[in-house]
C-alpha positions as CSV (number, residue, x, y, z in Angstrom):
1,M,49.4,10.5,42.2
2,I,51.0,10.3,38.7
3,A,54.7,10.9,38.0
4,A,56.0,13.4,35.5
5,G,55.7,11.9,32.1
6,G,52.9,9.6,33.1
7,A,54.9,6.3,33.2
8,Y,54.2,5.6,36.9
9,G,51.7,6.2,39.6
10,A,51.7,5.6,43.3
11,R,49.1,5.4,46.1
12,L,48.5,4.0,49.6
13,A,46.5,0.9,49.2
14,R,44.5,-0.9,51.8
15,D,44.6,-4.5,52.9
16,G,41.9,-4.9,55.6
17,D,42.9,-2.4,58.3
18,S,46.5,-2.0,57.0
19,W,47.9,0.4,54.5
20,F,50.9,-0.2,52.2
21,P,52.5,1.7,49.3
22,E,51.7,0.5,45.8
23,R,53.3,1.4,42.5
24,W,51.4,1.5,39.2
25,T,53.1,1.1,35.8
26,L,51.0,3.0,33.3
27,D,53.1,3.2,30.1
28,G,52.8,-0.5,29.0
29,P,50.0,-2.2,27.0
30,E,48.2,-3.0,30.3
31,P,48.6,-1.1,33.6
32,Y,49.7,-3.2,36.5
33,A,50.3,-2.6,40.2
34,V,53.3,-3.8,42.3
35,P,52.9,-3.7,46.1
36,L,55.7,-2.2,48.1
37,P,55.0,-3.2,51.7
38,G,57.5,-2.4,54.4
39,N,58.3,-4.2,57.7
40,Q,55.1,-2.8,59.2
41,P,51.9,-1.2,58.0
42,E,51.9,2.5,57.1
43,E,50.0,5.2,59.0
44,P,47.0,6.6,57.1
45,G,48.6,10.0,56.8
46,T,51.8,8.7,55.1
47,E,52.5,10.3,51.7
48,V,53.8,8.6,48.6
49,Q,55.0,10.1,45.3
50,P,56.1,8.2,42.2
51,M,59.4,9.2,40.6
52,A,60.1,9.0,36.8
53,D,62.6,6.1,37.3
54,G,59.9,3.9,38.9
55,R,60.9,4.3,42.5
56,V,58.4,5.6,45.0
57,L,59.2,8.3,47.5
58,I,57.6,7.9,50.9
59,R,57.2,10.3,53.8
60,R,56.7,9.0,57.3
61,T,56.1,11.1,60.4
62,T,57.1,10.5,64.0
63,D,56.9,13.2,66.7
64,G,57.6,16.1,64.4
65,R,60.3,14.2,62.4
66,H,59.6,13.6,58.7
67,A,61.6,10.7,57.3
68,F,62.0,10.2,53.6
69,S,62.9,7.0,51.7
70,L,62.8,5.7,48.2
71,L,61.0,2.3,47.7
72,Y,61.6,-0.1,44.8
73,P,60.7,-3.7,44.1
74,T,63.3,-6.4,44.7
75,G,61.9,-9.7,43.6
76,P,59.5,-10.8,46.3
77,G,60.5,-8.0,48.7
78,T,60.7,-4.2,48.9
79,G,64.0,-2.3,48.8
80,E,64.3,0.9,50.7
81,L,66.9,3.7,50.3
82,P,66.7,6.1,53.3
83,L,67.2,9.8,52.3
84,G,67.2,11.5,55.7
85,A,64.7,13.5,57.6
86,V,63.4,17.0,58.2
87,E,62.9,18.1,61.8
88,C,59.9,20.2,62.6
89,P,60.0,20.8,66.4
90,D,57.3,23.4,66.4
91,P,54.0,21.5,66.6
92,G,52.4,24.3,64.6
93,T,54.4,23.5,61.5
94,R,52.8,21.3,58.9
95,L,54.9,19.6,56.2
96,H,53.7,18.0,53.0
97,L,55.0,16.9,49.6
98,L,54.6,19.3,46.7
99,P,53.2,18.0,43.4
100,P,55.7,16.0,41.4
101,A,58.4,18.1,39.8
102,P,58.2,18.3,36.0
103,C,61.7,16.8,35.6
104,G,60.7,13.6,37.5
105,Q,64.1,13.3,39.2
106,R,63.6,15.5,42.2
107,A,60.9,15.9,44.9
108,Y,60.1,18.8,47.1
109,A,58.2,19.5,50.4
110,L,56.6,22.5,51.9
111,A,56.9,23.2,55.7
112,V,54.3,25.7,56.7
113,G,55.1,27.4,60.0
114,R,53.4,30.1,62.0
115,R,55.0,33.1,60.2
116,S,57.0,31.6,57.3
117,T,57.2,28.7,54.9
118,D,60.2,26.6,54.0
119,V,60.8,24.8,50.7
120,W,62.8,21.6,51.0
121,L,64.4,19.4,48.3
122,V,63.8,16.0,49.8
123,A,64.8,13.7,46.9
124,G,67.3,14.1,44.1
125,G,69.9,16.1,45.9
126,G,73.3,15.0,46.8
127,F,73.3,14.9,50.6
128,G,69.8,14.2,51.9
129,P,67.1,16.8,52.4
130,E,68.3,20.3,51.5
131,H,66.7,23.6,52.6
132,L,66.2,25.8,49.6
133,A,64.1,28.8,50.6
134,E,62.3,30.5,53.4
135,V,59.2,32.5,52.2
136,P,57.7,35.0,54.6
137,G,54.1,34.3,55.3
138,R,52.0,31.1,55.4
139,C,51.9,29.4,52.0
140,S,49.6,26.8,50.5
141,G,49.1,25.3,47.0
142,G,52.1,24.6,44.9
143,V,52.1,24.8,41.0
144,W,55.1,24.4,38.7
145,L,55.3,27.0,36.0
146,D,58.0,25.5,33.8
147,R,59.3,22.1,32.6
148,T,62.6,22.3,34.5
149,G,61.2,22.6,38.1
150,R,62.8,26.0,38.7
151,M,59.7,28.2,39.1
152,L,57.3,27.3,41.8
153,A,54.1,29.2,42.4
154,L,52.7,29.3,45.9
155,D,49.6,31.0,47.5
156,R,51.0,33.2,50.2
157,E,48.9,34.6,53.1
158,T,50.1,37.9,54.5
159,G,48.2,40.8,56.1
160,G,45.0,38.9,55.9
161,R,45.1,38.5,52.1
162,T,46.3,35.6,49.9
163,K,48.2,36.3,46.7
164,A,50.0,33.9,44.4
165,V,53.8,34.4,44.3
166,V,56.7,32.8,42.4
167,V,59.7,31.2,44.2
168,D,62.8,30.9,42.0
169,L,64.5,27.8,43.3
170,E,67.7,28.5,41.3
171,R,68.1,32.0,42.8
172,G,68.1,31.3,46.5
173,G,64.3,31.2,46.7
174,E,63.8,34.7,45.3
175,V,60.2,35.6,45.7
176,S,58.2,37.8,43.2
177,P,54.5,38.6,42.8
178,L,52.5,36.6,40.2
179,L,48.9,37.4,40.6
180,Q,47.0,40.4,41.9
181,I,43.6,41.0,40.4
182,A,42.5,43.6,42.9
183,A,44.2,45.0,46.0
184,E,41.7,43.5,48.4
185,S,41.0,40.2,46.7
186,D,42.3,36.7,47.5
187,D,44.0,35.4,44.4
188,R,45.2,31.8,44.2
189,L,46.8,29.8,41.4
190,L,45.2,26.4,40.9
191,L,46.8,25.0,37.7
192,A,49.4,26.1,35.1
193,D,50.1,24.6,31.8
194,P,53.8,25.2,31.0
195,D,53.3,24.6,27.2
196,S,50.5,27.1,26.5
197,G,50.8,29.4,29.5
198,L,47.2,28.8,30.4
199,L,46.5,29.5,34.1
200,L,43.5,28.5,36.2
201,V,42.9,30.8,39.1
202,S,40.5,31.3,42.0
203,S,39.7,34.9,43.1
204,D,36.9,36.7,44.9
205,A,37.6,39.9,42.9
206,P,34.4,39.6,40.9
207,A,32.3,39.1,44.0
208,P,34.0,39.8,47.3
209,G,33.8,36.8,49.7
210,E,32.8,34.4,46.9
211,P,35.8,32.7,45.2
212,R,35.2,32.1,41.5
213,L,37.3,30.3,38.9
214,G,38.9,32.2,36.1
215,W,41.6,31.8,33.5
216,G,44.4,33.9,32.2
217,V,47.6,33.5,30.2
218,L,51.1,33.8,31.7
219,G,52.8,36.7,29.9
220,S,49.5,38.3,28.6
221,T,48.2,41.7,29.3
222,L,44.6,40.7,28.8
223,P,42.4,40.5,31.9
224,V,41.7,37.4,33.8
225,R,38.3,36.1,32.7
226,F,35.7,34.5,34.9
227,P,33.3,32.6,32.6
228,E,29.9,31.5,33.9
229,S,30.7,28.0,32.6
230,L,33.2,27.7,35.5
231,H,30.6,28.8,38.0
232,P,27.8,26.2,37.8
233,P,25.3,26.5,40.7
234,D,25.7,24.0,43.6
235,L,28.8,22.4,42.2
236,S,32.5,22.6,43.2
237,L,35.1,22.5,40.5
238,T,38.8,21.6,41.1
239,P,41.2,21.5,38.1
240,F,43.6,18.6,38.1
241,A,45.2,18.1,34.6
242,S,45.8,20.1,31.5
243,Q,46.5,18.9,27.9
244,P,50.2,19.2,27.0
245,G,51.6,20.3,23.7
246,Q,49.3,23.2,23.1
247,A,52.0,25.8,22.6
248,L,50.8,29.2,21.5
249,V,47.1,28.2,21.7
250,P,46.0,28.4,25.3
251,E,42.4,28.9,24.3
252,S,42.4,25.3,22.9
253,C,44.1,23.7,25.9
254,A,41.7,21.2,27.5
255,V,41.5,21.1,31.3
256,A,40.1,18.3,33.4
257,F,38.1,19.1,36.5
258,R,36.9,17.1,39.5
259,I,33.3,18.1,40.0
260,D,31.7,17.6,43.4
261,G,27.9,18.0,43.8
262,P,25.0,16.7,45.9
263,S,24.9,13.5,43.8
264,G,28.6,12.6,44.1
265,T,31.8,13.2,42.1
266,W,32.3,13.2,38.4
267,V,34.6,14.6,35.7
268,G,34.5,17.9,33.8
269,V,36.3,18.9,30.6
270,W,36.6,22.5,29.6
271,R,38.5,24.7,27.1
272,P,38.6,28.5,27.1
273,A,37.5,28.6,23.5
274,D,34.5,26.3,24.1
275,R,32.8,28.5,26.7
276,R,31.1,25.5,28.2
277,L,31.8,22.7,30.7
278,H,31.3,19.2,29.5
279,Q,30.3,16.9,32.4
280,L,31.1,13.3,32.1
281,A,30.7,10.2,34.3
282,A,33.9,9.0,36.1
283,P,34.8,5.3,35.9
284,E,33.8,3.2,38.9
285,G,36.6,3.2,41.5
286,W,38.2,6.4,40.1
287,L,41.1,7.5,42.2
288,T,39.4,10.8,42.6
289,G,41.1,13.9,41.3
290,S,43.9,12.0,39.5
291,G,44.5,11.7,35.8
292,L,46.7,12.6,32.9
293,W,46.1,14.1,29.5
294,T,47.9,12.9,26.3
295,A,48.9,15.4,23.7
296,E,46.2,13.9,21.4
297,G,43.4,14.9,23.8
298,V,42.8,11.6,25.6
299,L,42.3,11.9,29.4
300,R,43.6,8.8,31.2
301,L,41.8,8.2,34.5
302,P,43.2,5.6,37.0
303,Y,40.7,3.5,38.9
304,A,40.7,0.5,41.2
305,T,37.8,-1.9,41.9
306,R,37.5,-5.3,43.5
307,A,37.3,-6.9,40.1
308,E,40.1,-4.8,38.5
309,P,42.5,-3.5,41.2
310,C,44.6,-1.6,38.6
311,G,43.0,0.1,35.6
312,V,43.1,3.2,33.4
313,A,40.0,4.4,31.6
314,P,40.6,6.5,28.5
315,L,38.2,9.4,28.1
316,T,38.3,11.3,24.8
317,A,37.7,15.1,25.1
318,P,34.8,16.5,23.1
319,P,36.0,18.2,20.0
320,A,36.9,21.8,20.3
321,A,34.4,24.4,19.1
322,P,35.4,26.7,16.3
323,P,37.1,29.8,17.7
324,P,34.7,32.8,18.0
325,P,35.6,36.1,16.2
326,A,38.2,38.0,18.1
327,P,36.6,41.0,19.9
328,P,38.0,44.4,19.2
329,H,40.7,45.6,21.7
330,P,39.4,48.4,23.9
331,E,41.0,51.8,23.4
332,P,43.1,53.2,26.3
333,G,40.8,55.0,28.7
334,S,37.7,53.1,27.6
335,P,35.5,51.5,30.4
336,A,36.6,48.0,29.3
337,S,40.2,48.8,29.7
338,G,39.6,49.2,33.5
339,A,38.6,45.5,33.9
340,P,40.6,43.5,36.5
341,R,43.9,42.4,35.0
342,P,46.3,39.7,36.0
343,V,48.9,42.3,37.1
344,P,51.7,41.5,37.2
345,L,51.3,38.4,35.1
346,Q,52.7,40.1,32.1
347,Q,55.9,40.8,34.1
348,A,56.1,37.4,35.8
349,P,59.1,35.2,35.7
350,L,59.1,33.2,32.4
351,G,56.2,35.3,31.2
352,R,58.2,36.6,28.2
353,L,58.8,33.0,27.1
354,V,55.1,32.5,26.5
355,T,53.4,34.3,23.6
356,K,49.8,34.2,22.6
């Protein structure tokens, strides 16, 4: 996992049968790793997350109690700052860390219960873990819509359907709808680029029972589009990074995908304007599904091999294709105007801040 800003990464590394946290420094001339072992090996399910200041958040679980600490190197040893714990007495509740907050100073966790989901601030607060919101329904996912860490999109399951909603963490966890392509469809948000407003979604609206990847723009009234290039046969696509700095040009924003197929796992690069998916070999030892774009269009993929235990492979995105001529806008009442739309994306929080 890579911190906001891309200066640090963190993972659980393995030494024989033992696991220990490891911090990667990525913003220097050469990446390097610093082991952060504790007094005893970590359990395989332990989570770690890098912070922007170089410390590493760790979540350890014991009998429904989730304890959080910040780890940091101290010469030959590891310093540890306990932050407190979150109790989950119901064995049906599952707690996990959310993706790194854009600010890099705070960290959040999602506790998914039987009928509701709680959002916790677990690092960066003043008095240990702080309960921020209770969202009715079982939630999954977790995508940040802005650069401040205020607007959090979750995929909420209620009434047998899953719809993406927005939780406003500065207004007591106020929940508002984000994505509804059809009344009976399952609509999930997979990735959002705060600069351009580009959204990658998964929905079975085009073919009930068959989720497909599509794209839309936060704040736009245009329909979500489901290009064939994002539906290659016998392959599974998972977006994991978007190119920053593409304000006002979502069609030119490059997106990196993890591609899983019968022959293994590799990397995909796609832009809405290109209308094609570029498939590229991943570096040996790629920490699968992780990576970071630079504003210049270089995808940095972390990898670890026996010969090189801490490395970053630069992958330059193929040049963008010339934009196609803009299609005419359908007149109100025409058949095309009835295409599935990302309602209420154009009314979503922060939507008015993004223009096409």
